[in-house]
Structures are given as structure tokens and as C-alpha cells.
N, C-alpha and C positions, 0 to 999 in steps of 0.2 A: 788144921782141918776144921777147927771150931769156927774160924772166920767164914769158911765156905758154908757151913751149916747155918750160921747166923744170917748171912746174906740170903741163902736159899729160902729161909723161913719167911722172908718178907713177901714171897709170892704165895698167892692164895691156893692155887690148884696144883696138883701133881704135874700137870702138863706145863704150867708156867715154871715150876721148879726145874723140870727136866730141860726146858729151853734155856733157863739161866745157866744150869750146869754145863750144857752143851756149848753155850757161848763162852763160858769160862775156859773150857778145855780148848776151844778153838782160838780164842783171842787173849787168854791169860787172865790173871786176877783182876777183879773189879777196879781196884784203885789204879792199877797200871793202865787198864783200858780207858778209864776216865781221863787219866793224865795224857794218854796218846791222843784222845779225841780233842782235848783242849789245845794241845800243840798243833794238831792239824788245822783246827779252826782259827788259831791265832796266825798261822803262816800261809794259809791258802789265799790265792789271788782270786778276784772276781772272775777273771777270764778263765781260770781253771774250773771254777764252779759252773760257768756257762758251758764249757766244753763237756764236762761230765754230764750235765743235764741233757745236752744234745745227744750224747751217746746212750744214756741210760733211760731217758724219758722222752721217747719219740712222740711228738704231738699227735701224729696220725693214729697212735694206739691208745690215746687217752680219752676218757669221757670226762668232760668238764661240766660241773653243775653250777649254775648261777641262779640265784633267786633275786627277784626284784620286779619293778614295774616295767613290763615289756615295752610300753610306749616310750619309756625313757632310755632303755638300754639295748633294745634289739638291733637298732641300726648300727650302734657302735660295735656290738658283738659281731655282726655280719662283716664289718669293715676289717676285722682282725684276720679274715681269710683262714680260719682254723677248720673250715668244713661247714657242714650244714648246721643250722640252728633249729632245734626242735623246741617248740613252745608247748608247755603243759599248763593248761589253765587250772587255776584253783577256784572252783565254784562253790567251795564250802563257806557257809555263813557261820560266824561265831555265834554260839548260843549263850544267852545269859545263864549264869549258874543259879 
């Protein structure tokens, strides 16, 4: 149990500690969880990642924020056919300190 307390104390707020302890109850001890994650990452194929992304991250539900020169990138963004592109102008001038 001292390992649990040692790991839990790395989190600053009670809420963060509670989340850590909940994850530990759900997924197992930290070292085992890290080991499982490494195994998954070492053995997963790109095609599996793409399929999971399609299932779990539907593009129509995402808001994608891009910052840059609109004259250089707006046409390319439109060509992706991800939906409408909204341009928010930055009219702020930097002030000397």
C-alpha cells in the first residue's frame, strides 16, 4: 500500500489523486499498466490505429483549429473536404513593452 500512496502523492489535487486511484482500481498497478501500454504500442499495426481512429474520432464531430497565414493555407484546408472553414481574423497589433 505504500507504493499506492507514493504514486498518489505525485498528483497535486485531491481530484487528481482520486482519478489516479480510480484508474489503478480499474486498470491495475501503475507499473503493470505502463508495461501493458508499451506492449500494445510495440505490437499495434498502423491499420489498427487508423480503424480505431475512424471508430472513435469521427471527423464530423471534431473541431480542428489551425493557425497560420490564411492566404497560404485556406485553399489547401478547403481541399481536405472536412467541412466549412471559418476564418477568425487576428486584428491585434503587438505593443512594444
